[in-house]
C-alpha positions as CSV (number, residue, x, y, z in Angstrom):
1,M,52.5,38.9,50.0
2,H,48.9,39.1,48.3
3,F,47.4,42.4,47.0
4,L,43.8,42.5,48.4
5,W,41.2,44.3,46.2
6,P,39.1,46.8,48.1
7,R,35.8,45.1,48.9
8,W,33.6,47.4,47.1
9,Q,35.9,46.2,43.9
10,R,35.7,42.7,45.0
11,Q,31.9,43.3,44.9
12,K,32.0,44.7,41.5
13,R,33.7,41.9,39.9
14,R,31.4,39.4,41.2
15,R,28.4,41.1,39.7
16,Q,30.5,41.2,36.4
17,R,30.9,37.5,36.4
18,P,27.3,36.8,36.0
19,L,27.1,39.4,33.0
20,S,30.3,38.2,30.8
21,R,28.9,34.6,31.2
22,Y,25.6,35.7,30.2
23,Y,26.9,37.7,27.2
24,R,29.6,34.7,26.3
25,R,26.1,32.6,25.7
26,M,24.1,35.0,24.2
27,L,27.3,35.4,21.6
28,K,27.5,31.7,21.1
29,L,23.6,31.2,20.7
30,F,24.0,34.4,17.8
31,G,26.8,32.5,16.2
32,A,25.0,29.5,16.1
33,L,21.9,31.2,14.7
34,V,24.1,32.9,12.0
35,I,25.8,29.2,11.1
36,L,22.4,27.9,11.1
37,G,20.9,31.1,9.0
38,L,23.8,30.4,6.5
39,A,23.1,26.6,6.3
40,L,19.5,27.1,5.4
41,A,20.1,29.8,2.8
42,C,22.8,27.6,0.9
43,I,20.1,24.5,1.0
44,T,17.1,26.7,0.1
45,S,19.4,28.1,-2.9
46,W,20.2,24.9,-3.9
47,V,16.6,23.6,-3.8
48,L,15.5,26.7,-5.7
49,D,18.2,26.2,-8.4
50,S,17.4,22.6,-8.9
51,Y,13.7,22.8,-9.2
52,D,14.2,25.7,-11.6
53,T,12.0,25.3,-14.5
54,A,12.8,28.3,-16.1
55,W,14.8,28.0,-19.7
56,H,18.2,29.1,-19.1
57,P,20.5,29.2,-22.5
58,K,23.0,27.1,-21.2
59,R,20.7,24.3,-21.1
60,S,20.4,24.4,-24.5
61,V,20.6,21.1,-26.4
62,Q,21.1,21.9,-30.1
63,H,19.9,19.6,-32.7
64,P,22.7,18.5,-34.8
65,T,21.1,19.2,-37.8
66,A,20.7,22.6,-37.2
67,G,23.7,23.9,-38.5
68,D,24.3,27.1,-37.0
69,G,21.9,26.5,-34.0
70,D,18.4,27.0,-33.4
71,E,18.3,30.4,-34.4
72,S,19.2,29.7,-38.4
73,K,16.9,26.5,-38.1
74,G,14.0,29.0,-37.1
75,S,14.8,31.7,-39.4
76,S,14.5,29.3,-42.3
77,P,11.2,28.8,-44.0
78,P,8.4,27.6,-44.0
79,F,7.1,30.2,-41.8
80,P,3.2,29.8,-40.1
81,G,1.0,31.2,-42.7
82,G,-2.6,31.0,-43.9
83,E,-2.7,27.6,-45.6
84,L,-3.3,24.2,-44.2
85,N,0.1,22.9,-44.6
86,N,3.2,21.8,-42.3
87,I,1.0,20.6,-39.4
88,F,-0.5,17.4,-38.1
89,W,-2.1,16.5,-34.8
90,F,-2.6,13.8,-32.7
91,I,-3.9,12.6,-29.2
92,Q,-3.0,11.2,-26.0
93,V,-5.4,9.3,-23.7
94,S,-3.7,7.5,-20.8
95,D,-5.2,5.4,-17.6
96,I,-8.2,3.9,-19.1
97,H,-8.6,1.3,-16.3
98,I,-11.2,-0.9,-18.1
99,S,-12.8,-2.6,-15.0
100,R,-15.7,-5.4,-14.6
101,F,-16.1,-4.4,-11.5
102,H,-16.4,-1.0,-11.2
103,D,-18.0,2.5,-12.9
104,P,-20.1,0.5,-15.5
105,R,-20.0,4.0,-17.7
106,R,-16.3,4.0,-18.3
107,I,-16.8,1.3,-21.0
108,P,-19.4,2.9,-23.0
109,D,-17.8,6.4,-22.5
110,F,-14.3,5.1,-24.0
111,E,-16.3,3.6,-26.8
112,K,-18.0,6.7,-27.7
113,F,-14.5,8.3,-27.5
114,C,-13.1,5.9,-30.0
115,T,-15.9,6.4,-32.2
116,D,-17.4,10.1,-32.1
117,T,-14.3,12.0,-30.8
118,I,-11.7,10.3,-33.0
119,E,-14.1,10.7,-36.2
120,V,-14.9,14.7,-35.2
121,M,-10.6,15.2,-34.6
122,K,-9.2,12.9,-37.1
123,P,-5.8,12.6,-35.5
124,A,-2.8,11.3,-37.1
125,L,-2.2,8.5,-34.4
126,V,-3.4,8.2,-30.8
127,L,-1.1,7.2,-27.8
128,A,-2.5,5.2,-25.2
129,T,0.1,5.7,-22.5
130,G,-0.7,2.6,-20.2
131,D,-3.1,1.0,-17.7
132,L,-5.4,-0.1,-20.4
133,T,-7.2,-2.4,-17.8
134,D,-7.6,-2.0,-14.0
135,A,-6.6,-5.5,-13.1
136,K,-7.9,-5.4,-9.5
137,T,-9.8,-7.4,-7.5
138,E,-13.9,-6.5,-6.6
139,S,-12.6,-5.3,-3.0
140,K,-9.8,-3.0,-5.1
141,V,-7.1,-4.5,-2.4
142,G,-5.9,-7.7,-4.7
143,S,-4.7,-7.5,-8.1
144,L,-5.3,-10.0,-10.8
145,Q,-5.4,-10.1,-14.6
146,H,-9.1,-10.4,-15.9
147,E,-9.3,-11.8,-19.3
148,V,-12.9,-10.0,-19.5
149,E,-11.7,-6.6,-18.9
150,W,-9.0,-7.2,-22.0
151,Q,-11.7,-8.8,-24.5
152,A,-13.7,-5.3,-23.2
153,Y,-10.8,-3.0,-24.3
154,H,-10.3,-5.2,-27.7
155,N,-13.9,-5.3,-28.3
156,V,-14.1,-1.2,-28.3
157,L,-11.4,-0.8,-30.7
158,K,-13.0,-3.4,-33.0
159,R,-16.4,-1.9,-32.9
160,S,-15.6,1.5,-33.2
161,R,-13.1,0.3,-36.1
162,V,-10.7,3.1,-34.7
163,M,-7.5,1.3,-35.7
164,E,-9.2,1.9,-39.7
165,R,-9.2,5.6,-38.9
166,T,-5.8,6.4,-37.2
167,R,-2.7,4.6,-35.7
168,W,-3.5,3.7,-32.4
169,I,-0.4,3.0,-30.1
170,D,-1.3,1.4,-26.9
171,I,1.7,0.7,-24.4
172,R,1.5,-1.4,-21.0
173,G,1.0,0.3,-17.7
174,N,2.0,-1.0,-14.1
175,H,-1.7,-2.4,-14.1
176,D,-1.2,-4.0,-17.3
177,A,1.6,-6.2,-15.7
178,F,0.1,-7.0,-12.6
179,N,0.7,-10.7,-11.5
180,I,2.6,-11.7,-14.7
181,M,5.7,-13.9,-14.4
182,S,7.2,-13.5,-17.6
183,L,6.2,-11.8,-21.0
184,D,5.1,-15.7,-22.4
185,S,2.8,-16.0,-19.3
186,I,-0.9,-16.8,-20.4
187,N,-2.0,-14.2,-18.4
188,N,0.0,-11.5,-20.3
189,Y,-3.1,-10.4,-22.1
190,Y,-1.6,-7.5,-23.8
191,R,0.2,-9.3,-26.3
192,K,-3.1,-11.0,-27.3
193,Y,-5.7,-8.1,-27.1
194,S,-3.9,-4.7,-27.4
195,A,-3.7,-3.2,-30.9
196,N,0.2,-2.7,-30.7
197,Q,1.4,-5.9,-28.8
198,K,4.8,-4.8,-28.9
199,V,6.6,-5.5,-25.5
200,G,9.3,-3.2,-24.1
201,S,10.5,0.2,-26.0
202,F,10.5,0.9,-29.6
203,H,10.8,3.6,-32.0
204,Y,7.9,4.6,-34.4
205,V,8.4,7.3,-37.4
206,H,5.7,9.4,-38.2
207,K,6.1,10.3,-42.0
208,T,4.6,13.5,-43.6
209,P,5.3,15.3,-46.6
210,F,7.1,18.0,-44.9
211,G,9.3,15.6,-42.5
212,N,9.4,12.9,-40.4
213,Y,8.7,12.8,-36.6
214,S,9.8,10.2,-33.9
215,F,7.6,8.7,-31.2
216,V,10.2,7.0,-29.0
217,C,8.2,4.6,-26.0
218,A,10.2,4.2,-23.1
219,D,8.8,1.2,-21.6
220,A,9.7,0.7,-17.9
221,T,7.1,-1.6,-16.6
222,L,8.7,-4.4,-14.7
223,M,8.9,-8.1,-15.8
224,P,8.2,-10.0,-13.8
225,G,5.3,-8.0,-12.4
226,P,4.5,-8.6,-8.9
227,K,1.0,-8.1,-7.4
228,R,0.5,-4.1,-6.1
229,P,1.4,-2.1,-4.9
230,Y,5.1,-3.0,-5.7
231,N,5.4,-2.2,-8.8
232,F,4.2,1.6,-8.7
233,F,7.7,2.5,-9.6
234,G,9.1,1.2,-13.0
235,I,12.6,0.0,-13.8
236,L,14.9,0.3,-16.7
237,N,18.1,-1.7,-16.7
238,Q,21.4,-0.6,-18.7
239,T,20.4,-2.9,-21.7
240,Q,17.1,-1.1,-21.5
241,M,18.9,2.4,-21.6
242,D,21.3,1.4,-24.3
243,L,18.4,0.5,-26.5
244,L,16.8,3.7,-25.8
245,D,20.1,5.6,-26.7
246,T,19.9,3.9,-29.8
247,F,16.5,5.3,-30.6
248,R,17.6,8.6,-29.2
249,A,20.5,8.6,-31.9
250,E,18.1,7.7,-34.6
251,S,15.4,10.2,-33.7
252,L,18.0,13.0,-34.4
253,K,17.2,12.2,-38.4
254,S,13.9,13.7,-37.5
255,N,12.2,17.1,-37.7
256,Q,11.3,16.4,-33.9
257,S,11.0,13.8,-31.3
258,I,8.2,13.1,-28.8
259,W,9.1,10.3,-25.9
260,F,6.4,8.8,-24.2
261,G,5.7,6.2,-21.4
262,H,3.4,5.0,-18.6
263,Y,5.5,6.3,-15.4
264,T,6.5,9.6,-14.9
265,T,10.5,10.0,-14.8
266,S,10.2,10.6,-11.0
267,T,8.6,7.1,-10.7
268,V,11.6,5.4,-12.8
269,V,14.6,3.7,-11.6
270,S,17.3,3.9,-14.2
271,P,20.8,4.1,-14.1
272,S,23.4,6.8,-14.5
273,P,23.0,9.2,-16.2
274,G,19.2,8.7,-16.1
275,V,16.3,8.4,-18.1
276,R,15.8,12.4,-18.3
277,E,19.5,12.8,-19.6
278,M,18.5,10.1,-22.1
279,M,15.4,12.1,-23.8
280,R,17.4,15.6,-23.7
281,S,17.0,15.8,-27.5
282,A,13.3,15.5,-27.3
283,V,10.7,18.6,-27.0
284,A,8.5,16.7,-24.4
285,Y,7.9,13.4,-22.7
286,L,4.2,12.3,-22.4
287,C,3.0,9.9,-19.7
288,G,0.5,9.1,-17.2
289,H,0.3,7.4,-14.0
290,L,-0.4,9.6,-11.1
291,H,-4.0,10.5,-11.8
292,T,-3.8,14.2,-10.9
293,L,-3.0,12.7,-7.4
294,G,-6.6,12.3,-6.3
295,G,-7.6,16.0,-7.7
296,L,-4.9,17.5,-5.8
297,M,-3.1,18.6,-8.7
298,P,-5.2,18.8,-11.9
299,V,-2.0,20.1,-13.9
300,L,1.4,18.4,-13.5
301,H,3.5,19.7,-16.1
302,S,7.4,20.9,-15.8
303,R,10.8,20.9,-17.9
304,H,13.7,19.0,-17.3
305,P,17.3,20.6,-16.5
306,Q,18.1,19.8,-20.2
307,G,15.0,21.5,-21.5
308,T,12.5,18.8,-22.2
309,L,9.0,19.3,-21.2
310,E,7.5,16.5,-19.1
311,L,3.5,16.7,-19.3
312,E,1.5,14.2,-17.2
313,L,-1.9,13.7,-18.5
314,G,-4.7,13.1,-15.8
315,D,-6.4,9.9,-16.0
316,W,-9.5,8.7,-18.2
317,M,-10.8,6.5,-15.5
318,D,-12.4,8.9,-12.8
319,N,-11.8,12.3,-15.0
320,R,-12.2,11.3,-18.5
321,R,-9.2,13.6,-19.5
322,Y,-7.4,13.3,-23.1
323,R,-4.8,15.6,-24.7
324,V,-4.6,17.0,-28.1
325,L,-1.2,17.8,-29.5
326,A,0.1,19.4,-32.6
327,F,3.4,19.9,-34.5
328,D,2.6,23.0,-36.6
329,H,5.7,24.0,-38.7
330,D,7.9,22.1,-36.1
331,L,6.1,23.6,-32.9
332,L,4.5,21.7,-30.4
333,S,1.3,22.6,-29.0
334,F,-1.3,20.9,-26.8
335,S,-4.4,21.3,-24.7
336,D,-5.6,19.0,-21.9
337,L,-9.3,18.5,-22.7
338,K,-12.1,16.7,-21.1
339,F,-14.4,14.3,-22.8
340,E,-17.5,15.5,-24.3
341,Q,-16.7,19.1,-23.6
342,W,-17.4,20.9,-27.3
343,P,-15.8,22.9,-29.0
344,A,-11.9,22.1,-28.4
345,V,-9.6,24.7,-28.8
346,L,-5.9,24.5,-29.5
347,I,-3.8,27.7,-30.5
348,T,-0.8,26.3,-32.4
349,N,1.0,29.8,-33.5
350,P,1.9,31.9,-31.5
351,K,3.2,29.0,-28.9
352,D,2.2,29.2,-25.0
353,A,5.1,30.6,-23.7
354,Q,5.3,28.2,-20.8
355,Y,5.8,25.7,-23.0
356,L,8.7,26.7,-25.3
357,H,11.7,25.0,-25.8
358,P,14.5,27.1,-27.6
359,G,16.9,24.1,-27.3
360,V,15.1,22.3,-30.3
361,E,12.4,24.6,-31.5
362,P,12.4,26.7,-34.3
363,L,10.9,29.7,-32.5
364,G,12.5,32.4,-35.0
365,R,9.1,31.0,-37.0
366,I,6.9,32.6,-34.7
367,R,8.5,36.0,-35.2
368,R,8.6,35.5,-39.1
369,S,4.6,34.4,-39.3
370,T,1.9,35.7,-41.4
371,H,-0.9,34.2,-39.4
372,I,-2.5,33.4,-35.9
373,R,-3.3,29.6,-36.3
374,I,-5.9,27.9,-34.5
375,L,-7.2,24.3,-34.2
376,A,-10.8,24.3,-33.6
377,F,-12.8,20.8,-32.8
378,S,-16.7,20.3,-32.4
379,E,-19.2,18.0,-33.1
380,A,-21.3,21.0,-34.6
381,Q,-20.6,23.2,-37.5
382,I,-18.2,26.0,-35.9
383,T,-19.5,29.5,-36.4
384,A,-17.1,32.0,-35.1
385,V,-13.7,32.1,-33.7
386,H,-12.9,35.2,-32.0
387,V,-9.5,36.5,-31.5
388,S,-7.7,39.3,-29.2
389,V,-4.3,39.8,-28.0
390,D,-3.5,41.9,-24.8
391,G,-7.5,42.5,-24.5
392,E,-7.7,44.2,-28.1
393,P,-10.0,42.4,-30.6
394,L,-8.0,41.3,-33.7
395,G,-11.2,39.8,-35.6
396,K,-12.5,36.7,-36.4
397,G,-10.4,33.6,-37.6
398,L,-11.1,32.3,-41.2
399,S,-11.3,28.5,-42.1
400,A,-8.0,27.6,-43.9
401,G,-9.3,24.0,-44.5
402,G,-10.2,21.3,-41.8
403,P,-10.1,22.4,-38.2
404,L,-7.7,25.0,-38.9
405,Y,-8.4,28.7,-38.6
406,V,-6.1,31.7,-39.2
407,L,-6.1,35.3,-38.8
408,L,-3.6,37.8,-39.9
409,W,-1.3,39.4,-37.7
410,D,1.8,41.5,-37.2
411,P,4.4,39.7,-34.7
412,S,6.4,42.8,-35.0
413,L,4.2,44.5,-32.4
414,Y,4.8,42.1,-30.0
415,L,8.5,41.6,-29.8
416,T,9.2,42.4,-26.4
417,G,7.4,41.3,-23.1
418,L,4.7,38.7,-22.6
419,H,1.5,39.0,-24.1
420,T,-2.0,37.1,-24.1
421,I,-3.7,35.8,-26.5
422,R,-7.5,34.9,-26.1
423,V,-9.7,32.9,-28.4
424,K,-13.2,32.2,-28.2
425,V,-14.8,29.7,-30.1
426,E,-18.7,29.1,-30.9
427,D,-20.5,26.0,-32.6
428,S,-24.0,26.1,-34.2
429,A,-25.1,23.8,-31.3
430,G,-24.8,27.0,-29.2
431,R,-21.9,26.2,-27.1
432,S,-18.6,27.8,-26.8
433,S,-14.8,27.4,-25.4
434,V,-12.4,30.0,-24.4
435,R,-8.7,29.4,-24.8
436,E,-6.4,31.8,-23.2
437,Q,-2.6,31.8,-23.2
438,H,0.7,33.8,-22.6
439,F,3.2,34.1,-25.7
440,T,6.3,36.1,-26.1
441,L,8.9,36.5,-28.7
442,E,11.8,36.6,-26.6
443,E,13.5,33.2,-26.5
444,D,15.0,34.0,-22.9
445,L,11.5,35.1,-21.3
446,T,10.2,31.6,-20.4
447,P,7.7,31.6,-17.4
448,S,8.9,28.4,-15.0
449,F,6.6,25.9,-13.5
450,G,5.5,25.6,-10.1
451,F,7.8,24.5,-7.5
452,V,5.2,21.7,-6.2
453,Q,4.6,20.5,-9.8
454,S,8.5,20.4,-10.5
455,F,9.1,18.5,-7.2
456,I,6.7,15.7,-8.1
457,L,7.9,15.5,-11.6
458,L,11.6,15.9,-11.3
459,T,12.6,14.3,-7.9
460,D,13.8,10.6,-8.0
461,H,11.4,9.5,-5.2
462,Y,13.4,6.2,-4.9
463,I,16.1,8.1,-3.9
464,L,14.4,10.3,-1.4
465,G,12.4,7.3,0.1
466,R,15.8,5.2,0.6
467,V,17.7,8.6,2.1
468,A,14.9,8.9,4.2
469,F,14.4,5.4,5.1
470,I,18.2,4.8,6.1
471,F,18.1,8.1,8.1
472,M,15.1,7.0,10.0
473,M,16.1,3.6,10.7
474,L,19.9,5.0,12.0
475,L,18.0,7.3,14.4
476,N,15.5,4.7,15.8
477,V,18.5,1.9,16.3
478,G,21.1,4.6,17.1
479,V,18.8,5.9,20.0
480,L,18.7,2.4,21.6
481,L,22.1,1.7,21.0
482,A,23.2,5.3,22.8
483,F,21.0,4.9,25.6
484,R,21.9,1.3,26.6
485,F,25.6,2.2,27.5
486,L,25.0,5.8,28.5
487,R,24.4,7.0,32.4
488,V,21.2,7.8,33.7
489,P,20.6,11.4,34.0
490,S,19.3,13.2,36.6
491,G,17.0,16.4,36.9
492,R,13.3,16.6,36.9
493,G,12.7,19.0,33.4
494,L,11.2,17.3,30.2
495,T,14.2,16.8,28.5
496,S,15.5,14.6,31.2
497,Q,12.2,12.7,31.8
498,A,12.5,11.9,28.2
499,C,15.9,10.4,28.5
500,M,15.0,8.5,31.6
501,S,12.4,6.8,29.7
502,L,14.7,5.7,27.0
503,H,16.9,4.8,29.6
504,L,14.1,2.5,30.8
505,V,13.4,0.8,27.7
506,S,17.4,0.5,26.6
507,K,18.5,-1.0,30.0
508,M,15.7,-3.5,30.4
509,D,16.6,-6.8,28.3
510,T,13.2,-7.8,27.3
511,F,12.1,-4.6,25.4
512,Y,15.9,-3.9,24.5
513,Y,16.4,-6.6,22.4
514,S,13.0,-7.2,21.3
515,L,12.8,-3.6,19.5
516,L,16.1,-3.7,18.3
517,L,15.7,-7.2,16.4
518,F,12.3,-5.9,15.1
519,N,14.0,-3.0,13.6
520,L,16.9,-4.9,12.4
521,C,14.4,-7.0,10.7
522,T,12.9,-4.0,9.1
523,A,16.1,-2.5,7.7
524,L,17.8,-6.1,6.8
525,G,15.0,-9.1,7.2
526,P,12.4,-9.9,4.9
527,W,9.4,-8.0,5.4
528,F,7.0,-10.9,4.3
529,I,7.7,-14.3,2.3
530,G,4.8,-15.3,-0.3
531,E,3.3,-15.5,-3.2
532,L,4.3,-12.1,-4.8
533,I,2.9,-13.4,-8.3
534,D,0.0,-16.5,-8.3
535,G,2.3,-19.8,-8.3
536,H,5.5,-18.0,-7.8
537,S,7.2,-17.2,-4.3
538,G,9.2,-14.6,-3.3
539,A,10.3,-12.4,-0.4
540,C,10.2,-8.7,0.4
541,F,13.1,-6.9,1.7
542,A,13.4,-3.0,2.0
543,F,16.3,-3.0,-0.6
544,G,14.0,-5.0,-3.2
545,V,12.3,-7.9,-4.1
546,F,12.8,-11.4,-5.0
547,I,10.6,-13.5,-7.0
548,D,11.7,-17.0,-8.5
549,G,15.2,-16.2,-8.8
550,H,14.7,-12.5,-10.4
551,F,15.5,-9.2,-8.2
552,L,13.6,-6.0,-8.3
553,E,15.6,-3.1,-7.0
554,G,14.0,-1.1,-4.1
555,S,11.7,1.8,-4.7
556,L,8.3,1.8,-3.6
557,T,9.8,-0.5,-0.5
558,Y,11.6,2.5,1.1
559,V,8.7,4.7,1.0
560,V,6.5,1.8,2.4
561,G,9.4,1.5,4.8
562,V,9.3,5.0,6.0
563,V,5.9,4.6,6.5
564,Q,6.4,1.7,8.5
565,L,9.0,3.6,10.8
566,L,7.0,6.5,11.6
567,F,3.7,5.0,12.0
568,F,4.5,1.9,14.0
569,N,8.2,1.2,14.9
570,M,8.8,4.7,16.6
571,P,5.7,5.4,18.2
572,L,6.0,2.0,19.6
573,T,9.2,2.9,21.0
574,S,7.9,6.1,22.4
575,Y,4.7,4.4,24.2
576,L,6.5,2.0,25.6
577,C,9.2,4.5,27.0
578,W,5.9,6.4,28.3
579,S,4.5,3.3,29.9
580,L,7.7,2.2,31.7
581,H,8.1,5.9,33.2
582,H,5.0,5.7,34.7
583,R,5.5,2.3,36.0
584,C,8.7,3.6,37.7
585,R,7.1,6.4,39.3
586,G,4.9,3.9,41.2
587,N,1.8,3.7,38.7
588,T,-0.1,1.0,37.6
589,F,-2.4,0.6,34.2
590,R,-5.3,1.6,36.2
591,S,-3.7,4.0,39.0
592,H,-2.4,6.4,36.4
593,F,-5.7,7.4,34.8
594,L,-6.6,8.9,38.2
595,R,-4.0,11.3,38.3
596,P,-5.4,14.7,38.8
597,G,-5.7,17.0,35.6
598,C,-4.1,14.3,33.5
599,R,-7.0,12.1,32.4
600,W,-7.4,13.0,29.0
601,R,-4.2,13.7,28.1
602,T,-3.6,9.9,29.1
603,L,-6.6,8.9,27.2
604,A,-5.4,10.7,24.2
605,V,-1.9,8.5,24.1
606,H,-3.7,5.2,24.8
607,F,-6.5,6.0,21.6
608,F,-3.3,7.0,19.7
609,M,-1.4,3.8,20.2
610,L,-4.7,1.9,19.7
611,L,-5.1,3.7,16.4
612,L,-1.6,2.7,15.2
613,L,-2.2,-0.9,16.4
614,T,-5.2,-1.1,14.3
615,W,-3.0,0.5,11.2
616,Q,-0.9,-2.4,11.8
617,A,-3.4,-4.7,11.9
618,H,-5.2,-3.5,8.6
619,S,-1.8,-3.8,7.3
620,C,-1.8,-7.4,8.3
621,Y,-5.3,-7.7,6.5
622,F,-4.1,-6.3,3.2
623,L,-0.9,-8.5,3.1
624,L,-3.5,-11.5,3.4
625,E,-5.8,-10.2,0.8
626,T,-2.9,-9.2,-1.5
627,Y,-0.4,-12.0,-1.2
628,G,-2.3,-14.9,0.5
629,P,-2.1,-16.9,3.6
630,M,1.5,-18.0,3.3
631,A,2.6,-14.0,3.6
632,F,0.3,-13.6,6.6
633,F,1.8,-16.1,8.8
634,L,5.4,-15.4,7.4
635,S,5.4,-11.8,7.9
636,P,8.1,-10.6,10.6
637,V,7.3,-6.7,10.1
638,R,3.5,-7.2,9.9
639,T,1.9,-10.3,11.6
640,W,4.9,-10.9,13.9
641,A,5.5,-7.4,14.5
642,L,1.7,-7.0,15.9
643,G,2.0,-10.0,18.3
644,L,5.3,-8.7,19.6
645,S,4.0,-5.3,20.1
646,L,0.9,-6.5,22.1
647,L,3.1,-8.7,24.1
648,L,5.6,-5.8,24.9
649,V,2.8,-3.6,25.7
650,Y,1.2,-6.2,28.2
651,R,4.6,-6.9,29.6
652,A,5.4,-3.0,30.2
653,W,1.8,-2.4,32.1
654,T,2.0,-5.8,34.2
655,G,5.6,-6.7,34.6
656,P,7.9,-5.8,37.4
657,A,8.1,-2.1,37.7
658,P,11.4,-0.9,36.5
659,L,13.6,0.6,39.5
660,V,16.4,3.1,39.1
661,R,19.4,1.7,40.9
662,D,21.6,4.9,41.0
663,N,22.5,7.6,38.8
664,S,25.4,6.5,37.1
665,K,24.9,2.5,36.7
666,S,21.4,0.8,35.3
667,V,17.9,0.5,35.4
668,C,16.8,-2.9,36.4
669,P,13.3,-4.3,37.3
670,S,12.3,-4.4,41.0
């Protein structure tokens, strides 16, 4: 016998069921949002911690000769005072790009820099950190070593007699290694025309009466050096890293060490523990290469997790940038300058708070100093050096000899907090310059660098590119494979229509196998075969480049692969899905334009695909201009892919219309 609920109770229970289902769904949604929020919070926390460039005592790398640590070293004399002692300065210039085709003022300006600027500043040494010549064709597409460019560079050094007045250390950049098979190649003009002529990493010790200072060059330029763009990233192999480790150990005997190279550390491929860890005992790493990212990032500075500063310098090529640096009582200061802008000002004591390195610098000397110290340079005589702190004028700096100006101060007035020092320098030509910077006497109060700057300089972009390439490739191929074996969806929503479109492409053999083979070739096969170096054939893959028996590990190739997937492979698949979906609904290429209210949307889709096909055609042209006819004709991912895409588009609109046979099995052409 079954008990029957009263009618009104049965109706109440029916009303409660939808509500209970609704609450369960809302609870699931809320739980999913909570989990997603926690995951995003964890990721955000990890990212912010990874790019936190403020100084942390736990990251300190104590100098082995510091005895009881940095504090005891900083408390020992000498302290910055009112005399010209325990200080020397030097200059960095980068990305000169001497060119036979472009910017006729570049060479005369560079010669004036070597003649006049060097004469005014009288640096102890000059670091020219790569890309001495442009090494590109007139169209800027191809790359070729032009001896006339190297001769022009060499003649500037000779005519200006700069090597007689300072130590000129010039190293190679990626442009200086374009299209060079080996160091013994007749096209390796660096060994003939440069001042340094040293190929590879090296260790230079600058000796002064008050100590020795190490300058370690980390040369990551590729050898063999392919044509552009596949030497944008540098590579350090294990042998080179072992050599750098030897230099690092030697540099520990010096007062301070500076590392320099052409590439930023974010564009260097190196084995574990990585190049940043290798230079952990240096106060700074000086580099160039990124050219202010086309003006988007005029200042690119950051700090490694170990504390070492990374200071990318803007290019000479377009921006006429250079940098003056000084070691004053073992404290490093610098100022990024522009050619022919006088006076040039550098405050060496107190040092800029953002660029402190408590791990290796004797910062206690700032607290024990007696004078503010300023380097002021100008073609005309310096007439006044005005100094103020926190808006209060302290007086005028007095000449201590050479370009050094000093002013008595009391550091005990500024022991806590962040303060601002402002220096205005005037010369007899009526010109003036203002230099303003923050300083602090607290070692644990170090401002951090911007997130974007740190992301650009501290991210290993070849690893990021590799991860993105693998993820996008698995996504692209996985979708094709999944919908090949899934059932045809039912429904009329947008998601159902998108799934139906993917089924149409995946179930039709012509499109499925063509797209699958194209994507697998992008992932595993050669992108092209041709002369990557004149007279030497090779093959380019996503995972690296083979040249005449040599293998260069993949770096920029992954970035190019991501661009290829994002702007051609995946849009091509989407366009074919869209086209076949229209054909399945009975439309032709002409009739689908006539649907009411959809004409502009349809035109936009076709125009977007036309742009992508044009971009692919331009990539083929770039391949022809850069690597020659062989690479153009033997390029599955460029030239062949362009022809294949045109055939697939033609087939999609003119072939047999696809027909959905039923809801559970397959899609086949009618």
